[in-house]
Steps between C-alpha positions, in 0.01 A plus 500: 500500500523744214534869569262603219224251575243588769546321833149355497560342155835356617333362815229330298759354258713374790195341665400317178855384434525376863174304456644333191819427695296333771333287234840383381522711185851636437433851619860619449453530123169678549648756740803559279273554198275735700786706639669523161180614328441765769844649439710371791877499439664156441692483827196608697287239324737221602532623860127555542423159347743325735360668809139436393585136431660452843194633678251308278702177523524526879122537532428216258764282670341545840162393366649199322693396814177522699319287237792250495543528121881510492772248415794569737758324277393695193502824696855434619627419151323794338617738771863393470489538121318832535763641737779389269319647200440832678866527593609424145235734351605786729864451397408469128278812508809716483596338168170434321307778326129562565428415136667159542298435818178578313596259220594224746174546691300497174677184393425330834132596471485354146674180613281451808183580301603256229566234764151544648340487156691187396469311828141580577354680798467292819143464629370423848356155562141527620483520883875441554676835491794340311610576149514252214524512121 
């Protein structure tokens, strides 16, 4: 991770962020924040975050496949949109400044947080494992 932060500290931070990722918490934002605070350069933060996410997502996906907690149709739709979005984002990265990306990301966090606050947080039904409002 960061060149100025001790390896043991980085390892502990990565382990904690990975646990949160396994619990379904959006670990990408946590890792980006951690790497930024520890002095990592912007391009390295994005690259490290992507690689970390791929490894974490693969491990979590294997466990979810094993537990049969996946919707194949939703996965297909989300994957297709994700691939298209990645291609567009990679192309657009040559034209969009880092400051603009930060503002867009902040705006998306505000919108998604507002949506959760206004729509309510889904809760599990007792003994069912399914979500409801």
